[in-house]
Each structure stands twice: as C-alpha cells, then as structure tokens.
C-alpha positions as CSV (number, residue, x, y, z in Angstrom):
1,X,0.0,0.0,0.0
2,X,1.1,3.5,-0.7
3,X,-0.2,6.8,0.8
4,X,-0.2,9.8,-1.5
5,X,-1.8,13.0,-0.4
6,X,-3.6,11.3,2.4
7,X,-5.1,8.6,0.2
8,X,-4.2,4.9,0.2
9,X,-3.5,3.1,-3.0
10,X,-2.5,-0.5,-3.8
11,X,-1.4,-3.0,-3.0
12,X,1.5,-2.9,-5.6
13,X,4.2,-5.4,-6.3
14,X,7.9,-4.4,-6.6
15,X,7.8,-4.0,-10.4
16,X,4.8,-1.7,-10.2
17,X,6.6,0.3,-7.5
18,X,9.7,0.5,-9.8
19,X,7.6,1.9,-12.6
20,X,6.0,4.4,-10.3
21,X,9.4,5.5,-9.1
22,X,10.8,5.9,-12.6
23,X,7.8,7.9,-13.7
24,X,8.1,10.2,-10.7
25,X,4.8,9.2,-9.2
26,X,6.5,8.2,-5.9
27,X,9.8,9.0,-4.2
28,X,11.7,7.9,-1.2
29,X,9.6,10.0,1.2
30,X,6.2,8.4,0.3
31,X,4.6,6.3,3.0
32,X,4.2,2.6,2.4
33,X,2.8,-0.3,4.3
34,X,2.7,-4.1,3.7
35,X,1.2,-7.1,5.5
36,X,3.1,-7.8,8.7
37,X,4.5,-4.2,9.1
38,X,3.5,-2.6,12.4
39,X,3.1,0.9,10.9
40,X,3.5,3.0,7.8
41,X,7.1,4.0,7.0
42,X,8.8,6.0,4.2
43,X,9.8,3.9,1.2
44,X,13.4,5.0,1.5
45,X,13.7,3.2,4.9
46,X,12.8,-0.2,3.3
47,X,15.9,-1.7,1.7
48,X,14.0,-3.4,-1.1
49,X,12.4,-0.1,-2.0
50,X,15.2,2.3,-1.2
51,X,17.2,1.0,-4.2
52,X,14.5,2.2,-6.5
53,X,15.3,5.8,-5.6
54,X,19.1,5.7,-6.0
55,X,20.2,7.6,-9.1
56,X,22.5,5.6,-11.4
57,X,25.7,7.6,-11.9
58,X,26.9,8.2,-15.4
59,X,29.8,6.2,-16.7
60,X,33.3,7.6,-16.3
61,X,34.2,10.2,-18.9
62,X,36.9,9.4,-21.5
63,X,40.0,11.4,-20.7
64,X,40.1,12.5,-24.4
65,X,36.6,13.9,-24.4
66,X,36.5,17.7,-25.2
67,X,33.5,20.0,-25.6
C-alpha cells in the first residue's frame, strides 16, 4: 500500500513500485505499508524499495573527451 496526499493506493508489487518511481509518481519519502508491518514507513527506509530511488551515476568520462 502507498499513501499519497492522504489517500491509500495499492497493493502494488515491486515491479509496479519501480515503474512508479521511474515515472516520478512516488519518491523515497512516500509512506508505504505491507502485510506484517506494524506501521507506515517511508519507502526510503525499506531496503527493497530504497534501491528504486538511487540515481544511477553516469559512466566515467573518457580522458580524451572535449567540448
């Protein structure tokens, strides 16, 4: 489950959450809850979800690259 603007949505699987993160619908500060969790927490505090919000760094630049 995801809480956005005070409304509950879901449940979603990890692939759906990944798509939502990539499209900007959710970020690491969105509240989430799943069966067995005692309370709602931010997505960034759940290891499986936190990785969805880590930006992939660009590859190293070639030393011969010039603008």
